[in-house]
C-alpha positions in Angstrom: 78.8 125.9 89.4 78.9 128.8 87.0 81.7 129.0 84.4 84.7 130.7 85.9 83.7 130.0 89.5 86.3 128.3 91.8 85.4 125.1 93.7 86.1 125.2 97.4 85.7 123.1 100.6 83.8 124.5 103.6 84.5 123.1 107.0 83.7 123.8 110.7 86.6 124.3 113.1 84.5 124.7 116.3 85.2 128.4 116.7 84.9 129.3 113.0 83.7 128.1 109.6 86.4 128.3 106.9 86.8 127.9 103.2 89.8 126.4 101.4 90.5 125.9 97.7 91.3 122.3 96.6 94.9 123.4 95.6 95.4 125.1 99.0 96.2 128.4 97.3 93.5 130.3 99.2 92.2 129.8 102.7 89.9 132.1 104.6 87.3 132.4 107.4 83.7 132.7 106.5 82.4 133.1 110.1 84.4 133.4 113.3 83.8 133.8 117.0 81.5 130.8 117.1 81.0 128.8 120.3 81.2 125.1 119.2 80.3 124.6 115.5 80.4 120.9 114.7 78.3 120.1 111.7 77.5 122.1 108.6 75.8 122.0 105.2 75.1 124.6 102.6 72.6 125.7 100.0 74.5 126.5 96.8 71.7 128.4 95.0 70.9 130.7 97.9 74.5 131.0 99.1 73.6 129.8 102.7 75.7 127.9 105.1 74.0 126.1 108.0 75.7 124.8 111.1 74.9 123.3 114.4 76.4 124.5 117.7 76.5 121.9 120.4 77.2 124.4 123.2 74.3 126.7 122.3 72.1 123.8 121.2 71.1 125.8 118.1 71.2 125.5 114.4 72.1 128.7 112.6 72.3 130.0 109.0 74.3 132.7 107.3 75.3 133.8 103.8 78.5 132.3 102.5 80.0 135.8 102.8 79.4 135.6 106.6 76.5 138.1 106.8 72.9 137.6 107.9 73.3 135.2 110.7 69.9 133.7 111.7 68.8 131.1 114.2 67.0 128.4 112.3 66.3 126.1 115.2 66.6 127.6 118.6 64.6 125.3 120.9 64.2 121.6 121.5 67.7 120.5 120.6 69.0 119.6 124.1 69.8 115.9 124.7 71.0 115.4 128.3 74.0 113.1 128.5 74.5 112.8 124.8 75.9 114.8 121.9 73.0 116.0 119.8 72.8 117.5 116.4 76.3 116.4 115.4 75.2 116.0 111.8 72.9 118.1 109.7 71.6 117.9 106.2 69.8 120.5 104.2 67.5 119.2 101.5 67.2 122.0 99.0 64.7 120.0 96.9 62.0 120.2 99.6 63.6 123.1 101.6 64.0 121.3 104.9 66.8 120.6 107.3 67.5 117.3 109.1 69.7 116.7 112.1 70.6 113.9 114.5 
């Protein structure tokens, strides 16, 4: 974090991704109108948030300000009879995303 920046927590609430300050003084929506966002991770240096949507069977990315939504993984995530991609991890060191 840069000096003067505030720390915050990012979380998925199925239909949106929200940000809350640790002292609960600020609470806002980063992205809304999502189908079924379950898991998320972020890339601090690039200001990206990644999330998996178990209804759409996709992993998407956007900037932390909610702009620039992009499908990162759009095919091959379906797992009949089970919940797939309920956790994701972005490894910024080697620039790769993992899911299970």
